[in-house]
C-alpha atoms as an extended CHARMM CRD file, in Angstrom:
* protein
*
       222  EXT
         1         1  MET       CA             -4.3590000000     -219.1530000000      168.0880000000  PROA      1               0.0000000000
         2         2  SER       CA             -0.8170000000     -219.2100000000      166.6840000000  PROA      2               0.0000000000
         3         3  GLY       CA              2.2800000000     -219.3070000000      168.8260000000  PROA      3               0.0000000000
         4         4  ALA       CA              3.2030000000     -215.7670000000      167.7870000000  PROA      4               0.0000000000
         5         5  LYS       CA              0.0580000000     -214.5350000000      169.4860000000  PROA      5               0.0000000000
         6         6  THR       CA              0.6110000000     -216.2420000000      172.8350000000  PROA      6               0.0000000000
         7         7  GLY       CA              3.1160000000     -216.0270000000      175.6450000000  PROA      7               0.0000000000
         8         8  PRO       CA              4.8970000000     -212.9380000000      176.9410000000  PROA      8               0.0000000000
         9         9  SER       CA              5.3730000000     -211.5060000000      173.4600000000  PROA      9               0.0000000000
        10        10  GLY       CA              1.6760000000     -211.8040000000      172.6690000000  PROA      10              0.0000000000
        11        11  PHE       CA              0.7840000000     -210.1980000000      176.0010000000  PROA      11              0.0000000000
        12        12  ILE       CA              3.1090000000     -207.2540000000      175.3350000000  PROA      12              0.0000000000
        13        13  ASN       CA              1.7100000000     -206.8450000000      171.8180000000  PROA      13              0.0000000000
        14        14  THR       CA             -1.8400000000     -206.7630000000      173.1910000000  PROA      14              0.0000000000
        15        15  LEU       CA             -0.8490000000     -204.3750000000      175.9800000000  PROA      15              0.0000000000
        16        16  GLU       CA              0.8240000000     -201.9410000000      173.5640000000  PROA      16              0.0000000000
        17        17  GLU       CA             -2.0350000000     -201.9970000000      171.0770000000  PROA      17              0.0000000000
        18        18  THR       CA             -4.6350000000     -201.5820000000      173.8170000000  PROA      18              0.0000000000
        19        19  LEU       CA             -2.7770000000     -198.6770000000      175.4350000000  PROA      19              0.0000000000
        20        20  ILE       CA             -2.2520000000     -196.9010000000      172.1030000000  PROA      20              0.0000000000
        21        21  ALA       CA             -5.9390000000     -197.2770000000      171.2130000000  PROA      21              0.0000000000
        22        22  LEU       CA             -6.9980000000     -196.1320000000      174.6860000000  PROA      22              0.0000000000
        23        23  LEU       CA             -4.7350000000     -193.0800000000      174.5470000000  PROA      23              0.0000000000
        24        24  LEU       CA             -6.0710000000     -192.0520000000      171.1630000000  PROA      24              0.0000000000
        25        25  GLY       CA             -9.6320000000     -192.4730000000      172.3780000000  PROA      25              0.0000000000
        26        26  LEU       CA             -9.0580000000     -190.4960000000      175.5720000000  PROA      26              0.0000000000
        27        27  MET       CA             -7.3540000000     -187.6500000000      173.7010000000  PROA      27              0.0000000000
        28        28  THR       CA            -10.2980000000     -187.4420000000      171.2910000000  PROA      28              0.0000000000
        29        29  VAL       CA            -12.9410000000     -187.5270000000      174.0250000000  PROA      29              0.0000000000
        30        30  ILE       CA            -11.2130000000     -184.9790000000      176.2700000000  PROA      30              0.0000000000
        31        31  THR       CA            -10.5230000000     -182.5550000000      173.4190000000  PROA      31              0.0000000000
        32        32  PHE       CA            -14.1000000000     -182.8650000000      172.1170000000  PROA      32              0.0000000000
        33        33  ALA       CA            -15.5450000000     -182.3590000000      175.6080000000  PROA      33              0.0000000000
        34        34  ASN       CA            -13.4420000000     -179.2400000000      176.1020000000  PROA      34              0.0000000000
        35        35  VAL       CA            -14.5980000000     -177.8100000000      172.7720000000  PROA      35              0.0000000000
        36        36  ILE       CA            -18.2370000000     -178.4180000000      173.7290000000  PROA      36              0.0000000000
        37        37  ALA       CA            -17.6300000000     -176.8200000000      177.1390000000  PROA      37              0.0000000000
        38        38  ARG       CA            -16.0870000000     -173.7070000000      175.6000000000  PROA      38              0.0000000000
        39        39  PHE       CA            -18.3630000000     -173.0000000000      172.6600000000  PROA      39              0.0000000000
        40        40  ILE       CA            -21.6720000000     -174.2320000000      173.9980000000  PROA      40              0.0000000000
        41        41  PHE       CA            -21.4970000000     -173.7750000000      177.7700000000  PROA      41              0.0000000000
        42        42  ASN       CA            -18.9690000000     -170.8990000000      177.7750000000  PROA      42              0.0000000000
        43        43  SER       CA            -16.8860000000     -172.8240000000      180.2690000000  PROA      43              0.0000000000
        44        44  ASN       CA            -13.5570000000     -174.6120000000      180.3250000000  PROA      44              0.0000000000
        45        45  ILE       CA            -12.1330000000     -177.9200000000      181.5340000000  PROA      45              0.0000000000
        46        46  LEU       CA             -9.0870000000     -176.5200000000      183.2850000000  PROA      46              0.0000000000
        47        47  TRP       CA             -7.0420000000     -179.7090000000      183.2450000000  PROA      47              0.0000000000
        48        48  ALA       CA             -7.9610000000     -180.8240000000      179.7190000000  PROA      48              0.0000000000
        49        49  LEU       CA             -4.9860000000     -179.2900000000      177.8940000000  PROA      49              0.0000000000
        50        50  GLU       CA             -2.3590000000     -180.5580000000      180.3210000000  PROA      50              0.0000000000
        51        51  LEU       CA             -3.8300000000     -184.0590000000      180.4070000000  PROA      51              0.0000000000
        52        52  THR       CA             -4.0090000000     -184.1540000000      176.6100000000  PROA      52              0.0000000000
        53        53  VAL       CA             -0.3230000000     -183.2050000000      176.4330000000  PROA      53              0.0000000000
        54        54  PHE       CA              0.5440000000     -186.0370000000      178.8200000000  PROA      54              0.0000000000
        55        55  LEU       CA             -1.5510000000     -188.5020000000      176.8260000000  PROA      55              0.0000000000
        56        56  PHE       CA              0.1060000000     -187.3990000000      173.6020000000  PROA      56              0.0000000000
        57        57  ALA       CA              3.5420000000     -187.9050000000      175.1720000000  PROA      57              0.0000000000
        58        58  TRP       CA              2.5300000000     -191.4240000000      176.2240000000  PROA      58              0.0000000000
        59        59  LEU       CA              1.2340000000     -192.0870000000      172.7070000000  PROA      59              0.0000000000
        60        60  VAL       CA              4.4600000000     -190.9520000000      171.0250000000  PROA      60              0.0000000000
        61        61  LEU       CA              6.8220000000     -192.7830000000      173.3650000000  PROA      61              0.0000000000
        62        62  LEU       CA              4.8930000000     -196.0490000000      173.4180000000  PROA      62              0.0000000000
        63        63  GLY       CA              4.3030000000     -195.7500000000      169.6900000000  PROA      63              0.0000000000
        64        64  ALA       CA              8.0560000000     -195.4520000000      169.0720000000  PROA      64              0.0000000000
        65        65  ALA       CA              8.6130000000     -198.8550000000      170.6520000000  PROA      65              0.0000000000
        66        66  TYR       CA              5.6770000000     -200.4210000000      168.8450000000  PROA      66              0.0000000000
        67        67  ALA       CA              6.9230000000     -199.0270000000      165.5190000000  PROA      67              0.0000000000
        68        68  VAL       CA             10.1840000000     -200.9640000000      165.9680000000  PROA      68              0.0000000000
        69        69  LYS       CA              8.1680000000     -204.1640000000      166.2720000000  PROA      69              0.0000000000
        70        70  ALA       CA              6.1270000000     -203.2700000000      163.1760000000  PROA      70              0.0000000000
        71        71  HSD       CA              9.2440000000     -202.1330000000      161.2190000000  PROA      71              0.0000000000
        72        72  ALA       CA              7.3840000000     -198.8660000000      160.7020000000  PROA      72              0.0000000000
        73        73  HSD       CA             10.2590000000     -196.4740000000      161.3190000000  PROA      73              0.0000000000
        74        74  LEU       CA             11.6040000000     -194.8400000000      158.1800000000  PROA      74              0.0000000000
        75        75  GLY       CA             15.2150000000     -194.9360000000      157.1240000000  PROA      75              0.0000000000
        76        76  VAL       CA             17.5850000000     -194.8210000000      154.1690000000  PROA      76              0.0000000000
        77        77  ASP       CA             18.1400000000     -198.2520000000      152.6130000000  PROA      77              0.0000000000
        78        78  ALA       CA             19.9050000000     -197.2900000000      149.3860000000  PROA      78              0.0000000000
        79        79  ILE       CA             23.1820000000     -198.9140000000      150.4730000000  PROA      79              0.0000000000
        80        80  VAL       CA             21.5230000000     -201.9280000000      152.0770000000  PROA      80              0.0000000000
        81        81  ASN       CA             19.6530000000     -202.7290000000      148.8680000000  PROA      81              0.0000000000
        82        82  ILE       CA             22.8440000000     -203.0560000000      146.8010000000  PROA      82              0.0000000000
        83        83  LEU       CA             24.5280000000     -205.4450000000      149.2450000000  PROA      83              0.0000000000
        84        84  ALA       CA             24.5540000000     -209.2150000000      148.9150000000  PROA      84              0.0000000000
        85        85  PRO       CA             22.5350000000     -211.1710000000      151.5020000000  PROA      85              0.0000000000
        86        86  GLY       CA             25.6130000000     -211.9430000000      153.6310000000  PROA      86              0.0000000000
        87        87  PRO       CA             26.9370000000     -208.3900000000      153.9970000000  PROA      87              0.0000000000
        88        88  ARG       CA             23.3810000000     -207.1010000000      154.3020000000  PROA      88              0.0000000000
        89        89  LYS       CA             22.8410000000     -209.3390000000      157.3500000000  PROA      89              0.0000000000
        90        90  VAL       CA             26.0890000000     -208.1100000000      158.9090000000  PROA      90              0.0000000000
        91        91  VAL       CA             25.1160000000     -204.4590000000      158.3890000000  PROA      91              0.0000000000
        92        92  ALA       CA             21.6520000000     -205.1060000000      159.7780000000  PROA      92              0.0000000000
        93        93  LEU       CA             23.1280000000     -206.8550000000      162.8280000000  PROA      93              0.0000000000
        94        94  ILE       CA             25.5170000000     -203.9570000000      163.4830000000  PROA      94              0.0000000000
        95        95  ALA       CA             22.6250000000     -201.5020000000      163.1950000000  PROA      95              0.0000000000
        96        96  ALA       CA             20.4790000000     -203.5940000000      165.5370000000  PROA      96              0.0000000000
        97        97  LEU       CA             23.2320000000     -203.8170000000      168.1590000000  PROA      97              0.0000000000
        98        98  CYS       CA             23.8730000000     -200.0690000000      167.9660000000  PROA      98              0.0000000000
        99        99  CYS       CA             20.1470000000     -199.3910000000      168.4170000000  PROA      99              0.0000000000
       100       100  LEU       CA             20.0100000000     -201.8270000000      171.3190000000  PROA      100             0.0000000000
       101       101  ALA       CA             22.9750000000     -200.1810000000      173.0390000000  PROA      101             0.0000000000
       102       102  PHE       CA             21.4790000000     -196.7190000000      172.5040000000  PROA      102             0.0000000000
       103       103  SER       CA             18.0960000000     -197.8340000000      173.8590000000  PROA      103             0.0000000000
       104       104  LEU       CA             19.8230000000     -199.1690000000      176.9840000000  PROA      104             0.0000000000
       105       105  LEU       CA             21.3830000000     -195.7350000000      177.5330000000  PROA      105             0.0000000000
       106       106  LEU       CA             17.9590000000     -194.1610000000      177.0210000000  PROA      106             0.0000000000
       107       107  LEU       CA             16.4950000000     -196.5830000000      179.5670000000  PROA      107             0.0000000000
       108       108  THR       CA             19.1300000000     -195.6000000000      182.1340000000  PROA      108             0.0000000000
       109       109  GLY       CA             18.5340000000     -191.8930000000      181.5720000000  PROA      109             0.0000000000
       110       110  ALA       CA             14.7500000000     -192.3230000000      181.6520000000  PROA      110             0.0000000000
       111       111  TYR       CA             14.8940000000     -194.2440000000      184.9290000000  PROA      111             0.0000000000
       112       112  ASP       CA             17.2160000000     -191.6760000000      186.4990000000  PROA      112             0.0000000000
       113       113  TYR       CA             14.9090000000     -188.8300000000      185.5490000000  PROA      113             0.0000000000
       114       114  TRP       CA             11.7870000000     -190.6140000000      186.8360000000  PROA      114             0.0000000000
       115       115  ALA       CA             13.3210000000     -192.2050000000      189.9510000000  PROA      115             0.0000000000
       116       116  VAL       CA             13.5730000000     -188.9960000000      192.0110000000  PROA      116             0.0000000000
       117       117  PHE       CA              9.8320000000     -188.3970000000      191.5050000000  PROA      117             0.0000000000
       118       118  ALA       CA              9.1700000000     -191.9320000000      192.7530000000  PROA      118             0.0000000000
       119       119  ASP       CA             11.3610000000     -191.4810000000      195.8500000000  PROA      119             0.0000000000
       120       120  LEU       CA             13.8160000000     -193.9820000000      194.4060000000  PROA      120             0.0000000000
       121       121  PRO       CA             17.6000000000     -193.6000000000      194.0430000000  PROA      121             0.0000000000
       122       122  PRO       CA             18.8560000000     -192.8570000000      190.5250000000  PROA      122             0.0000000000
       123       123  THR       CA             21.8450000000     -194.7090000000      189.1760000000  PROA      123             0.0000000000
       124       124  SER       CA             25.3610000000     -193.4080000000      189.6120000000  PROA      124             0.0000000000
       125       125  GLY       CA             27.9920000000     -193.1800000000      186.8880000000  PROA      125             0.0000000000
       126       126  ARG       CA             28.3430000000     -190.8660000000      183.9200000000  PROA      126             0.0000000000
       127       127  TRP       CA             27.7410000000     -193.2250000000      180.9840000000  PROA      127             0.0000000000
       128       128  PHE       CA             27.0170000000     -196.6140000000      182.5370000000  PROA      128             0.0000000000
       129       129  PRO       CA             25.3700000000     -197.4170000000      185.9000000000  PROA      129             0.0000000000
       130       130  THR       CA             27.9170000000     -198.0980000000      188.6140000000  PROA      130             0.0000000000
       131       131  GLY       CA             25.4000000000     -198.3790000000      191.4430000000  PROA      131             0.0000000000
       132       132  PHE       CA             22.7460000000     -196.1930000000      193.0120000000  PROA      132             0.0000000000
       133       133  ASP       CA             23.0580000000     -192.6550000000      194.2890000000  PROA      133             0.0000000000
       134       134  LEU       CA             21.5030000000     -192.9540000000      197.7350000000  PROA      134             0.0000000000
       135       135  LYS       CA             22.1990000000     -189.2750000000      198.4690000000  PROA      135             0.0000000000
       136       136  ALA       CA             19.9690000000     -187.9960000000      195.6470000000  PROA      136             0.0000000000
       137       137  ARG       CA             17.2420000000     -185.6160000000      196.8250000000  PROA      137             0.0000000000
       138       138  SER       CA             13.7170000000     -186.9570000000      196.5240000000  PROA      138             0.0000000000
       139       139  GLN       CA             11.2750000000     -184.9380000000      194.4110000000  PROA      139             0.0000000000
       140       140  SER       CA              8.2500000000     -187.1110000000      195.1280000000  PROA      140             0.0000000000
       141       141  PHE       CA              6.3160000000     -184.0620000000      196.3630000000  PROA      141             0.0000000000
       142       142  TYR       CA              6.3430000000     -182.4360000000      192.9070000000  PROA      142             0.0000000000
       143       143  GLU       CA              2.8670000000     -182.1420000000      191.3530000000  PROA      143             0.0000000000
       144       144  VAL       CA              1.5780000000     -181.3330000000      187.8850000000  PROA      144             0.0000000000
       145       145  GLN       CA              0.0110000000     -177.9450000000      187.2930000000  PROA      145             0.0000000000
       146       146  ASP       CA             -3.6850000000     -178.6010000000      186.6050000000  PROA      146             0.0000000000
       147       147  VAL       CA             -4.6850000000     -182.2930000000      186.6580000000  PROA      147             0.0000000000
       148       148  PRO       CA             -6.3840000000     -183.0330000000      190.0010000000  PROA      148             0.0000000000
       149       149  MET       CA             -5.3580000000     -185.9240000000      192.2290000000  PROA      149             0.0000000000
       150       150  LEU       CA             -7.2920000000     -189.1360000000      191.6770000000  PROA      150             0.0000000000
       151       151  GLY       CA             -8.7820000000     -190.9100000000      194.6560000000  PROA      151             0.0000000000
       152       152  ALA       CA             -7.5470000000     -194.2690000000      193.3770000000  PROA      152             0.0000000000
       153       153  LEU       CA             -3.9520000000     -193.0200000000      193.6100000000  PROA      153             0.0000000000
       154       154  ARG       CA             -4.1130000000     -191.7570000000      197.2050000000  PROA      154             0.0000000000
       155       155  PHE       CA             -1.9950000000     -194.7170000000      198.2500000000  PROA      155             0.0000000000
       156       156  LEU       CA              0.9740000000     -192.8660000000      196.7100000000  PROA      156             0.0000000000
       157       157  GLU       CA              0.7810000000     -190.3170000000      199.5280000000  PROA      157             0.0000000000
       158       158  ASP       CA              1.8640000000     -192.9240000000      202.0920000000  PROA      158             0.0000000000
       159       159  LEU       CA              4.0420000000     -194.8550000000      199.6740000000  PROA      159             0.0000000000
       160       160  ILE       CA              6.3090000000     -192.0850000000      198.3660000000  PROA      160             0.0000000000
       161       161  ASN       CA              5.2190000000     -188.7900000000      199.9290000000  PROA      161             0.0000000000
       162       162  TYR       CA              5.5990000000     -189.6370000000      203.6310000000  PROA      162             0.0000000000
       163       163  GLY       CA              1.8880000000     -189.2700000000      204.3320000000  PROA      163             0.0000000000
       164       164  GLU       CA              1.5720000000     -185.7680000000      202.8910000000  PROA      164             0.0000000000
       165       165  SER       CA             -1.5060000000     -185.2910000000      200.7080000000  PROA      165             0.0000000000
       166       166  TYR       CA             -1.4510000000     -184.3230000000      197.0450000000  PROA      166             0.0000000000
       167       167  GLU       CA             -3.7400000000     -181.6320000000      195.6790000000  PROA      167             0.0000000000
       168       168  LYS       CA             -2.7110000000     -182.2950000000      192.0760000000  PROA      168             0.0000000000
       169       169  LEU       CA             -1.5110000000     -185.4350000000      190.3600000000  PROA      169             0.0000000000
       170       170  PRO       CA              2.1020000000     -186.2160000000      191.3690000000  PROA      170             0.0000000000
       171       171  LYS       CA              4.5590000000     -186.0630000000      188.5110000000  PROA      171             0.0000000000
       172       172  VAL       CA              5.6310000000     -189.6370000000      189.1650000000  PROA      172             0.0000000000
       173       173  VAL       CA              2.4260000000     -190.8200000000      187.4670000000  PROA      173             0.0000000000
       174       174  PRO       CA              2.6430000000     -189.1680000000      184.0070000000  PROA      174             0.0000000000
       175       175  TYR       CA              6.4360000000     -189.4900000000      183.9430000000  PROA      175             0.0000000000
       176       176  LEU       CA              6.1620000000     -193.2640000000      184.4260000000  PROA      176             0.0000000000
       177       177  VAL       CA              5.9600000000     -193.5270000000      180.6410000000  PROA      177             0.0000000000
       178       178  LEU       CA              9.6690000000     -192.6340000000      180.3800000000  PROA      178             0.0000000000
       179       179  PRO       CA             11.1560000000     -195.8320000000      181.8800000000  PROA      179             0.0000000000
       180       180  LEU       CA              8.2160000000     -197.9040000000      180.6630000000  PROA      180             0.0000000000
       181       181  SER       CA              8.5410000000     -196.8740000000      177.0200000000  PROA      181             0.0000000000
       182       182  MET       CA             12.3370000000     -197.1660000000      177.0510000000  PROA      182             0.0000000000
       183       183  LEU       CA             12.0810000000     -200.6660000000      178.5400000000  PROA      183             0.0000000000
       184       184  LEU       CA              9.7290000000     -201.6010000000      175.7260000000  PROA      184             0.0000000000
       185       185  LEU       CA             12.1530000000     -200.0360000000      173.2600000000  PROA      185             0.0000000000
       186       186  VAL       CA             14.9730000000     -202.2210000000      174.5990000000  PROA      186             0.0000000000
       187       187  TYR       CA             12.7290000000     -205.2620000000      174.3140000000  PROA      187             0.0000000000
       188       188  ARG       CA             11.7730000000     -204.4470000000      170.7300000000  PROA      188             0.0000000000
       189       189  PHE       CA             15.3510000000     -203.8550000000      169.6050000000  PROA      189             0.0000000000
       190       190  ALA       CA             16.3660000000     -207.1130000000      171.2960000000  PROA      190             0.0000000000
       191       191  GLN       CA             13.6090000000     -208.8120000000      169.3160000000  PROA      191             0.0000000000
       192       192  ALA       CA             14.8230000000     -207.1680000000      166.1030000000  PROA      192             0.0000000000
       193       193  THR       CA             18.3900000000     -208.3420000000      166.8020000000  PROA      193             0.0000000000
       194       194  VAL       CA             17.1880000000     -211.9180000000      167.2330000000  PROA      194             0.0000000000
       195       195  GLN       CA             15.1840000000     -211.6650000000      164.0030000000  PROA      195             0.0000000000
       196       196  VAL       CA             18.2800000000     -210.5830000000      162.1060000000  PROA      196             0.0000000000
       197       197  LEU       CA             20.3480000000     -213.4040000000      163.6160000000  PROA      197             0.0000000000
       198       198  ARG       CA             17.6870000000     -215.9380000000      162.6100000000  PROA      198             0.0000000000
       199       199  GLY       CA             17.4640000000     -214.5370000000      159.0930000000  PROA      199             0.0000000000
       200       200  GLU       CA             13.8470000000     -213.4280000000      159.5770000000  PROA      200             0.0000000000
       201       201  ALA       CA             14.6930000000     -209.7960000000      158.7070000000  PROA      201             0.0000000000
       202       202  ASP       CA             17.4970000000     -208.0300000000      156.8610000000  PROA      202             0.0000000000
       203       203  ARG       CA             16.8350000000     -204.4710000000      158.0790000000  PROA      203             0.0000000000
       204       204  LEU       CA             15.2260000000     -202.5850000000      160.9470000000  PROA      204             0.0000000000
       205       205  VAL       CA             13.2870000000     -199.9680000000      158.9960000000  PROA      205             0.0000000000
       206       206  ALA       CA             10.5900000000     -199.9660000000      156.3520000000  PROA      206             0.0000000000
       207       207  SER       CA             11.8670000000     -200.7130000000      152.8890000000  PROA      207             0.0000000000
       208       208  HSD       CA             10.4860000000     -200.4090000000      149.3940000000  PROA      208             0.0000000000
       209       209  GLU       CA              8.7610000000     -203.7500000000      150.0300000000  PROA      209             0.0000000000
       210       210  VAL       CA              6.1380000000     -201.7280000000      151.8780000000  PROA      210             0.0000000000
       211       211  GLU       CA              5.2610000000     -199.9760000000      148.6320000000  PROA      211             0.0000000000
       212       212  ASP       CA              4.8340000000     -203.3540000000      146.9420000000  PROA      212             0.0000000000
       213       213  GLU       CA              2.5690000000     -204.5350000000      149.7490000000  PROA      213             0.0000000000
       214       214  LEU       CA              0.4600000000     -201.3860000000      149.4250000000  PROA      214             0.0000000000
       215       215  ASP       CA              0.1640000000     -201.9450000000      145.6700000000  PROA      215             0.0000000000
       216       216  GLU       CA             -0.9830000000     -205.5270000000      146.3060000000  PROA      216             0.0000000000
       217       217  ALA       CA             -3.5460000000     -204.2960000000      148.8250000000  PROA      217             0.0000000000
       218       218  ARG       CA             -4.9740000000     -201.8450000000      146.3180000000  PROA      218             0.0000000000
       219       219  GLY       CA             -5.6070000000     -204.7000000000      143.9150000000  PROA      219             0.0000000000
       220       220  PRO       CA             -5.9810000000     -204.5870000000      140.1110000000  PROA      220             0.0000000000
       221       221  CYS       CA             -8.5110000000     -201.7200000000      140.1790000000  PROA      221             0.0000000000
       222       222  ASP       CA             -6.0400000000     -199.2390000000      138.6190000000  PROA      222             0.0000000000
């Protein structure tokens, strides 16, 4: 096994790919089961739609971070392509740093939104964290609309809900994807910045080289 496949980076790659595959599979199974329930058994899985929406949100947010790693995001590279290698590296580095800074702001906002549902203090400060707002009102008792509470997550009742029981899944669970995905996004843009500095990449988005690779994959059959 190569070095690129081992260590923390390899673990994160495996985790992302496994989660994305699992989310796609769960969405397919739940949607199919609900169709069968409706049209064959004249019934309905009440929580199926809401859970599918949550799974889709997880898929999109985690996929956004993974797409940075795979250079799968689309962008305009007309100007980059006419630059010499030196200026192209400078432009790519500026773009990477801007994306990294923006992803850090997204991470702060995502944590602040999720923290109140986890009975944690959000950060203080308008643009940059200046500490924690210990006076923020906890919203750990908020529940989703339809998805029932899972027995395996009953520990959350004592951990964040002061012993009060949940009838539905607490919002802290599905909303966990917000800080998690933004943390992964920060990690991926940090990786991209290092790649540009090392000369391993000269842009963050997919270029016309992708079209060449697709043509090579098709082979000489045309």
